[in-house]
C-alpha positions, 0 to 999 in steps of 0.5 A: 500499500502507497503512501498516498493511499494509506492516507486516504484510508487514514483519513477514511478511518478519522472521518468515520470516528469524528461522524460517529463522534458527533452524536455523543458531542450533541448528547453531552452539549445538551447537558449545558445547551439548549437544543437552539445553542447547540445548533448555532454553536455547531454552525458558527464553529464550523463556518470559522473552521472553514473561513480560515481554510479559505482564508490560508488556501488563498480561495476566491468567493463565488460571485454569481447571486443566483449560487449563493441563492441555491446555496441558502437552500442548500444551507438549510436542507443540509445544515440548519434543519437536519442540526436543529432535528437532531438536537432537539431528538437527543434531548430524548433518544440515545446517542447511538439510536439517534445515529442508528436512524441518521443510517437511512440518508442515503436511502432518503437521498435516492428517494429524492433524486428519483423524485426530483430528477427523473433522469435519475429514476430507480431501478428494480434493484434500487427499489428492492434495496430501499424496501429492504432499507425501509424495512430496517427503519421499521425494525429499528424503531418497532417495539419488542415488549409491552414495556417497549410499546410505551417507551416508543410511544414517548420517543417516537416523536424524538425518532421521527425527527431523526428520520425527518433529518435524514429526509432533510438531508435526501432533499438537500443532495437531490437540490444540489444535483439539480441546482449545482452540480454541473452549473456551477464550478467551484471546488468542494471546499469552496461551496462547503465554506458557502454553505456553512457560512450561509447556514450560520447567518440563517441560525443567527437569524432564526436563534437570535437569542439563543446564546442568552437563552438558559435551558429550562428556565434554569441559569445557564451553567457551563461545564468543561465537557459540554463546552469542549463537545460543542467546540468539537461538534462545530470544528471537527465534526461540522469543518474539519471532517469536511476537508477529509471527506473532499479528499475521500471523495476526489480520490475515491468517488462518492460512491466508495466514500459514502461507505462510511455511513456503514461505520458511524453508527457502530462508532456512536453505538460504542461510544454511547455504551461506553461513555454514557451507559446507554442500552440499546434493545436487539432490534435496534442494531438489527435493523441498522444491519438490514438499513445497511444492507438495503443501502448496499444493494441499492448502490450496487444496482445504481453501479451496475446500472452505470457500468452498463450504459455508453460511456460518457464524457467525464465532465460535469454533467457525465458520471462524476456529476451523477455520483455526487448525488449519492454523497451523504452528509453524515457522509459528507454534507456540501459534497460534504454531513454530518 
């Protein structure tokens, strides 16, 4: 294995650890901050991190007003809305369960892309994969006993919020495929920086008093663990991770890069059990494996279909652009997730 390949493998492993840890950071941050504060801190810190990268690397800002308008929508769908839903759900759900439900994002992306782009309609194998993945999602949230039934009723809104966040990611990537990919020619770091900068601006407008609010009317008490978790969530999980993902997608392509989605729930569940003493019922990890099986089946079908087509020029409108629709935010939002 040459040095460059070894470096990419290391980046892949680090990315899985960072995005898997993000759910732990959310849970710990919520011990001292409100969900709105977590969202605001996350996007602002992530934006500042990427702004520094833009400054150091000497990249130029895009000038087209239409691009900025489209990226505002992307920032809402890939950052503000899902981050808000995950933060709210994190108050009542184990971090590992949130990560498992987030694994449905590639399925949501496939459905949204097929709905928004007729040329990307689902093939039989993809449809079968989505059905299998959907069955896995049902298994994740299905109760296994009367006691679990009551727990399901208590946490169902939070679980649906996580699935809503996954749907936002799917819509966001479909929107990017429709209005950004092939129409604007900027590298992924520039796109991700614009996305997070706009998301931070929207969050500041949406939660103008979030920084001053106290959780549940109590005095704001900042613990070192909560502050560190929020800083790591923003700078690493929403900033540096975008850069790692960009390097992986550039070298491996979006389909191979998206396999990081299979590892993040494992990391999140392990951290939740070891550090937060969380416990999951048997159906949740089993359901996660069913979801991943569905994703693999859908990806293989899509890859086989592209390979069977007449070769296309590798341009912004060719196979490389088609792959962009499969990038997962938790797999890399903005061409970059979590």
